[in-house]
C-alpha positions as a printed Julia matrix, in Angstrom:
491×3 Matrix{Float64}:
  -4.71   10.84   36.99
  -5.49    7.52   38.59
  -3.58    6.38   41.64
  -2.19    2.89   41.33
  -4.4     0.42   43.27
  -2.53   -1.58   45.88
  -3.07   -4.76   47.81
  -3.03   -4.8    51.64
   0.56   -6.04   51.45
   1.52   -3.08   49.33
   1.85   -5.03   46.09
   0.57   -3.33   42.94
  -2.73   -4.74   41.77
  -4.06   -4.88   38.23
  -7.18   -2.89   37.44
 -10.16   -5.03   38.39
  -8.3    -6.83   41.15
  -5.95   -9.77   41.34
  -2.2   -10.05   41.07
  -1.55  -10.9    37.47
   1.84  -11.21   35.84
   4.74   -8.89   35.31
   4.54   -5.25   36.38
   6.04   -2.72   33.98
   6.7     0.94   34.64
   7.22    3.35   31.76
   8.64    6.36   33.56
   9.15   10.05   32.86
   7.47   10.06   29.45
   4.97   12.46   27.96
   1.68   10.69   27.37
  -0.15   11.74   24.2
  -3.79   10.88   23.56
  -6.22   12.16   20.96
  -7.21   14.98   23.32
  -4.47   15.47   25.94
  -0.72   15.72   26.42
   0.74   15.35   29.92
   3.74   14.11   31.86
   2.99   10.73   33.38
   4.31    7.39   34.47
   2.47    4.46   32.9
   1.94    1.3    34.94
   1.16   -1.98   33.21
   0.14   -5.31   34.69
  -1.76   -8.32   33.41
  -1.73   -6.99   29.87
  -3.62   -3.83   30.9
  -2.82   -0.25   31.74
  -3.5    -0.13   35.47
  -2.55    3.45   36.28
  -1.31    6.76   34.93
   0.44    8.64   37.74
   2.38   11.84   38.2
   6.12   11.1    38.35
   6.22   12.75   41.77
   4.17    9.81   43.13
   6.62    7.18   41.97
   8.67    6.87   45.16
   5.55    6.22   47.22
   4.22    3.7    44.73
   7.47    1.73   44.48
   8.43    1.93   48.14
   7.34   -1.61   48.86
   8.74   -3.22   45.73
  10.22   -2.28   42.41
   8.51   -3.0    39.1
   9.67   -6.09   37.26
  10.64   -3.92   34.3
  11.26   -0.19   34.02
  11.44    1.62   30.69
  12.94    5.1    30.74
  10.87    7.36   28.48
  12.47   10.68   29.4
  12.38   12.98   26.4
  10.03   10.61   24.6
   6.32   10.36   23.89
   4.06    7.53   25.02
   0.92    6.88   23.02
  -1.49    4.04   22.17
  -0.33    1.47   19.67
  -1.32    2.12   16.1
  -4.42    0.5    14.62
  -4.23   -0.17   10.9
  -7.82   -0.81    9.9
  -7.07   -1.65    6.26
  -4.63   -4.45    5.46
  -4.57   -7.38    3.05
  -2.34  -10.16    4.38
  -2.0   -13.33    2.32
  -4.43  -11.95   -0.27
  -4.87  -13.81   -3.58
  -5.02  -11.19   -6.34
  -4.2   -10.96  -10.01
  -2.81  -14.46  -10.35
  -0.53  -14.24   -7.32
  -0.72  -13.72   -3.54
   0.36  -10.76   -1.41
   3.94  -11.33   -0.29
   3.24  -10.68    3.41
   1.19  -13.21    5.34
  -0.11  -12.84    8.9
   3.31  -13.82   10.25
   5.63  -11.46    8.39
   3.07   -8.69    7.99
   2.17   -8.41   11.67
   5.81   -8.55   12.77
   6.55   -5.69   10.38
   3.53   -3.78   11.71
   4.83   -4.07   15.28
   8.27   -2.8    14.28
   6.55    0.31   12.96
   4.44    0.89   16.08
   1.19   -0.73   14.95
  -0.24   -3.21   17.47
  -3.62   -4.09   15.91
  -4.7    -4.66   12.33
  -8.12   -5.19   10.77
  -7.77   -7.33    7.66
 -10.33   -8.28    5.02
 -11.88  -11.73    4.73
 -13.42  -12.37    1.32
 -16.69  -13.96    0.29
 -16.0   -15.75   -2.99
 -18.67  -15.35   -5.66
 -21.28  -18.07   -5.23
 -20.01  -19.04   -1.78
 -21.03  -18.08    1.74
 -19.5   -15.38    3.87
 -18.99  -18.02    6.56
 -16.67  -19.95    4.26
 -14.69  -16.81    3.58
 -14.4   -15.93    7.26
 -13.29  -19.47    8.14
 -10.6   -19.27    5.48
  -9.21  -16.03    6.9
  -9.31  -17.31   10.46
  -7.2   -20.22    9.23
  -4.72  -17.82    7.6
  -4.29  -15.77   10.79
  -4.6   -18.22   13.67
  -1.23  -19.44   14.87
   0.6   -16.88   12.73
  -0.32  -13.33   13.79
   2.18  -11.68   16.12
  -0.17   -8.84   17.13
  -3.92   -8.61   17.63
  -6.18   -8.66   14.59
  -9.78   -8.38   13.52
 -11.63   -8.83   10.24
 -13.91   -6.91    7.94
 -15.93   -9.03    5.51
 -15.88   -8.31    1.78
 -19.36   -8.96    0.39
 -19.41   -9.94   -3.28
 -23.15  -10.67   -3.26
 -26.07   -9.3    -1.26
 -28.71  -11.96   -1.71
 -31.2   -13.21    0.91
 -28.69  -15.78    2.18
 -25.79  -13.37    2.68
 -28.05  -10.71    4.18
 -29.16  -13.28    6.74
 -25.54  -14.29    7.36
 -24.65  -10.74    8.32
 -26.4   -11.14   11.67
 -24.34  -14.14   12.7
 -21.08  -12.49   11.7
 -21.91   -9.35   13.68
 -22.54  -11.48   16.76
 -19.04  -12.94   16.29
 -17.38   -9.51   16.18
 -17.26   -9.03   12.4
 -19.12   -5.73   12.44
 -18.11   -4.08    9.17
 -18.64   -5.13    5.58
 -16.85   -3.9     2.48
 -18.47   -3.56   -0.92
 -16.98   -2.64   -4.29
 -18.17   -0.54   -7.21
 -15.04   -1.66   -9.08
 -13.54   -4.92  -10.46
 -16.42   -6.27  -12.59
 -16.8   -10.02  -12.41
 -14.73  -10.27   -9.24
 -15.91   -7.87   -6.54
 -18.33   -5.41   -8.17
 -21.86   -5.25   -6.81
 -24.65   -3.08   -8.17
 -26.42   -0.24   -6.37
 -29.41   -2.39   -5.48
 -27.23   -4.9    -3.65
 -25.31   -2.12   -1.91
 -28.57   -0.55   -0.79
 -29.95   -3.84    0.54
 -26.73   -4.44    2.5
 -26.88   -0.92    3.92
 -30.45   -1.44    5.11
 -29.45   -4.71    6.76
 -26.39   -3.08    8.34
 -28.66   -0.43    9.78
 -30.76   -3.11   11.47
 -27.66   -4.71   12.98
 -25.68   -1.62   13.93
 -22.96   -2.67   11.48
 -20.99   -0.43    9.12
 -20.71   -0.6     5.34
 -17.33    0.46    3.94
 -17.06    1.3     0.25
 -14.51    1.02   -2.51
 -16.08    3.89   -4.4
 -14.78    3.86   -7.98
 -17.19    3.25  -10.84
 -15.57    0.2   -12.4
 -17.54   -0.41  -15.61
 -16.43    2.78  -17.41
 -12.9     2.24  -16.08
 -12.78   -1.13  -17.82
 -13.69    0.55  -21.12
 -10.85    3.05  -20.68
  -8.42    0.22  -19.87
  -9.33   -1.74  -22.98
  -9.07    1.36  -25.16
  -5.62    2.23  -23.78
  -4.33   -1.3   -24.38
  -5.75   -1.35  -27.92
  -3.75    1.81  -28.6
  -0.54    0.17  -27.4
  -0.34    1.93  -24.02
   1.06   -0.7   -21.66
   3.26    1.27  -19.18
   2.38    1.41  -15.46
   1.34    5.08  -15.58
  -1.71    4.11  -17.63
  -3.1     2.48  -14.51
  -3.67    6.04  -13.28
  -4.62    7.55  -16.62
  -7.46    5.04  -17.05
  -8.81    5.54  -13.51
  -9.56    9.29  -13.52
 -10.44   11.33  -10.47
 -14.04   11.71  -11.62
 -14.56    7.94  -11.36
 -13.77    8.09   -7.65
 -15.72   11.29   -7.06
 -18.81    9.84   -8.75
 -18.54    6.58   -6.83
 -18.18    8.48   -3.57
 -21.26   10.59   -4.33
 -23.27    7.47   -5.2
 -22.22    5.66   -2.04
 -23.18    8.63    0.13
 -26.53    8.97   -1.64
 -27.35    5.3    -1.04
 -26.39    5.61    2.63
 -28.51    8.74    2.99
 -31.48    6.9     1.51
 -30.88    3.97    3.88
 -30.35    6.35    6.82
 -27.08    4.65    7.81
 -23.44    5.69    8.19
 -20.94    4.92    5.44
 -17.13    4.76    5.41
 -15.0     5.39    2.31
 -11.82    3.36    2.15
  -8.54    4.68    0.64
  -9.83    8.08   -0.53
  -7.2     9.53   -2.85
  -8.41   12.71   -4.52
  -9.71   16.23   -4.03
 -13.1    15.84   -5.69
 -13.93   12.66   -3.76
 -12.99   14.47   -0.55
 -15.27   17.35   -1.48
 -18.19   14.92   -1.76
 -17.47   13.7     1.79
 -17.11   17.27    3.05
 -20.45   18.29    1.53
 -22.18   15.31    3.13
 -20.66   16.02    6.53
 -21.63   19.69    6.25
 -25.23   18.47    5.85
 -24.87   16.43    9.02
 -24.64   13.01    7.39
 -22.56   10.29    9.08
 -20.05    9.99    6.23
 -16.5     8.95    7.12
 -13.36    8.4     5.1
  -9.79    7.2     5.34
  -6.79    8.05    3.26
  -3.43    6.29    3.05
   0.21    7.42    3.28
   0.8     6.75   -0.42
  -1.78    9.39   -1.31
  -0.09   11.89    1.01
   3.53   11.28   -0.03
   3.59    9.68   -3.5
   2.19   10.96   -6.78
   1.41   10.11  -10.37
   5.0    11.06  -11.2
   6.17    7.94   -9.33
   4.03    5.82  -11.63
   5.95    7.23  -14.6
   9.12    5.53  -13.34
  12.53    6.89  -14.3
  13.9     8.13  -17.62
  14.63    5.03  -19.61
  12.92    2.82  -17.01
   9.17    3.43  -16.96
   8.74   -0.06  -15.5
   9.9     1.16  -12.09
   6.47    2.75  -11.79
   4.97   -0.73  -11.32
   6.01   -0.56   -7.67
   3.54    2.3    -7.22
   0.51    0.64   -8.82
  -2.35    0.64   -6.32
  -6.07    1.3    -6.5
  -7.3     4.0    -6.5
  -4.19    5.18   -8.32
  -1.72    7.79   -7.17
  -2.85   11.27   -8.13
  -0.97   14.4    -9.24
   0.93   15.98   -6.36
  -1.44   18.92   -5.9
  -3.91   16.54   -4.23
  -1.56   16.17   -1.24
  -2.42   19.58    0.19
  -6.16   18.88   -0.01
  -5.81   15.56    1.81
  -3.62   17.05    4.57
  -6.21   19.8     5.0
  -8.91   17.13    5.2
  -7.02   15.43    8.01
  -6.44   18.68    9.83
 -10.09   19.76    9.52
 -11.64   16.38   10.49
 -13.11   15.78    7.03
 -10.89   12.68    6.86
 -11.02   10.55    9.99
  -8.36    7.86    9.56
  -5.05    7.09    7.9
  -4.78    3.36    7.15
  -2.38    1.7     4.72
  -4.22   -0.66    2.35
  -1.07   -2.75    2.87
  -1.02   -5.23   -0.01
   2.58   -5.88   -1.06
   3.79   -7.64   -4.18
   7.42   -8.11   -5.12
   8.72   -6.52   -8.31
  10.3    -9.83   -9.3
   7.86  -12.55  -10.33
   4.78  -10.66   -9.09
   4.58   -7.12  -10.45
   6.31   -8.55  -13.54
   3.07  -10.34  -14.42
   2.02   -7.02  -15.95
   5.26   -5.99  -17.64
   3.56   -5.89  -21.05
   0.06   -5.02  -19.83
  -0.46   -2.51  -17.01
  -3.88   -4.01  -16.24
  -2.18   -7.25  -15.15
   0.14   -5.59  -12.6
  -1.01   -6.79   -9.14
  -2.5    -3.76   -7.39
  -0.96   -2.87   -4.05
   1.9    -1.27   -2.15
   3.71   -2.14    1.1
   2.97    0.23    3.98
   2.0    -1.42    7.27
   5.43   -0.7     8.8
   6.05    2.84    7.52
   2.73    4.56    8.34
   3.76    6.14   11.66
   7.22    7.09   10.41
   5.71    9.02    7.52
   2.84   10.65    9.4
   5.24   11.87   12.08
   6.72   14.05    9.31
   3.33   15.76    9.28
   3.74   16.47   13.0
   7.29   17.75   12.52
   6.18   19.97    9.64
   3.22   21.39   11.58
   0.58   19.93    9.26
  -1.09   18.03   12.1
  -0.71   18.09   15.89
   0.57   15.18   17.97
  -2.95   14.67   19.31
  -4.36   14.51   15.8
  -1.58   12.06   14.88
  -2.75    9.73   17.66
  -6.38   10.2    16.66
  -6.01    9.33   12.97
  -3.65    6.39   13.56
  -5.28    4.78   16.61
  -8.2     6.41   18.42
 -10.53    7.13   15.48
 -10.21    3.65   13.94
 -10.82    2.17   17.4
 -14.01    4.2    17.76
 -15.32    3.69   14.24
 -14.66   -0.05   14.23
 -15.87   -0.99   17.69
 -12.64   -1.37   19.69
 -12.45    1.84   21.7
 -11.81    1.47   25.41
  -9.99   -1.8    24.82
  -7.81   -0.35   22.04
  -6.89    3.1    20.85
  -6.42    4.96   24.13
  -4.12    5.45   27.1
  -6.56    4.8    29.92
  -6.87    2.58   32.98
  -8.33   -0.76   31.94
  -7.33   -0.5    28.28
  -5.12   -3.11   26.68
  -1.49   -2.12   27.21
  -0.81   -1.63   23.51
   1.71    1.14   23.98
   4.38    2.82   21.87
   7.32    4.71   23.35
   8.27    7.13   20.57
  11.68    8.77   20.3
  11.17   12.02   18.37
  14.89   12.38   17.69
  15.72    8.91   16.42
  16.68    8.82   12.75
  15.92    5.99   10.36
  16.49    5.52    6.67
  13.61    3.69    5.04
  14.45    0.95    2.57
  13.89   -2.69    1.73
  16.93   -3.68    3.81
  16.02   -1.6     6.89
  12.35   -2.6     7.07
  10.72   -5.93    7.87
   7.98   -6.26    5.25
   8.52   -9.27    2.97
   8.89   -7.38   -0.29
  11.86   -6.72   -2.56
  11.53   -2.93   -2.82
  10.39    0.09   -0.84
   8.4     2.97   -2.34
  10.39    5.21    0.03
  13.86    3.79   -0.6
  16.52    6.03    0.95
  14.1     8.42    2.63
  15.4     9.62    6.01
  12.8    10.07    8.71
  13.21   11.5    12.21
  11.06    9.91   14.91
  10.71    6.17   15.57
   9.51    3.68   18.18
  12.08    2.82   20.82
   9.74    0.33   22.53
   6.47   -1.3    21.47
   4.17   -3.18   23.86
   1.38   -5.5    22.78
  -1.06   -6.35   25.58
   1.64   -5.44   28.1
   4.38   -7.54   26.57
   7.46   -5.77   25.22
   7.62   -7.08   21.65
   9.96   -4.62   19.91
  12.83   -2.67   21.45
  15.24   -0.52   19.42
  13.97   -2.11   16.2
  14.63   -5.65   17.45
  11.98   -8.29   18.14
  12.41   -9.18   21.82
   9.27  -11.12   22.75
   9.75  -14.84   23.28
   7.02  -15.66   20.78
   6.26  -14.34   17.32
   3.9   -16.61   15.5
   0.55  -16.97   17.17
   0.91  -14.51   20.04
  -1.68  -12.22   18.43
  -5.32  -12.63   19.44
  -8.51  -12.22   17.44
 -10.41   -9.07   18.43
 -14.18   -9.41   18.61
 -15.27   -5.91   17.67
 -18.36   -4.12   18.83
 -20.82   -2.44   16.52
 -20.34    1.02   15.02
 -19.65    3.35   17.9
 -19.87    7.0    16.77
């Protein structure tokens, strides 16, 4: 472990030299990274981690002056702040707009131990990607409370947008999302996907895929509605598992032809996972994320309650929730490295006035669930139950997204020189999840009344203590977050 660098006068120096700002000591904790677990003090200065030292060295290091702040982490774990690489803040969708913006959504993220998000800017059909990126910068700047980056949703891959990709990559927008679903809005055909993949290969960028075949799904939706099936559960019954499995296979085949990596967003089902596993077994650079809703919720939730099928509207997301037997396959995928990341696809809509747009037509229910705050709470249950290790927990929530999306070294690790995005985690703290105990701006919780054990007691963003004992303590909320210029695909 590194020894804390010191000035000739004995004052602690920040990594790279210079006395810069408040010194913080997190003492007596157990540091957890994606690969190691060890007892260590963590020293922070100038927004960076400047040293990890054995607690036995502390007296020598503080002999000439105490830290400005000391956080006692005895009996607790210290790990890198979460990175949620799939959020939709302030997203227009289905005739309304996601209820969390970059202000409320990033504050909620921090309360749950997430210190960086990667949101999605959208290219409108017939417009430039630059216009879409500028619009999302305007949404985030001056509002975000934690650091943020952007993916770019490509709705067209024509000569102009393919040329634009180069400029965006130079500005730190190094991943592009394409859809096989939502005809007339987001859907692009295989030829456009393939052209974008070839261009991404030239630039070192990464194509991420919403891999559901949307044209047949639309036929199933129209048939269900014509037969009078309007309840929320038909959102799942018209988006069968095979649609996702086929889309996943097609996306991998196109990437193999283009000789580039590909990343599947929000993978929900066994057969889609098997397509990723088969590709990885052949040595292809295929990667995938899943989301907490696919690990903890099921198609049964979409059915609502006896006498109240409408309650299922709160669980409408895309891809849809699957039957519960898929949970075991996804947990095994996380454990066996066939799934690399757990993100949230956070896209909340209130039941009142928003989800109600589809009360008489399931296809008009805005797609999305709240999750940016509850991800670490829920995944820690996997640690407690022995389904994943603590190191794997850190990897899938922070380190792997940092590596895949060009932030590693700065984000996603407990190492000297990294941003001091740090969570002090109390494994014994209890919390009951619910709309009144969480901070997301939504009028329900999919996990209402669920008791979890394990929660952040302190959350640091670039060295600043922002959340302590579930209270926002930083002087600033709006606008303290910074845009992260990401590097190119790093695996």
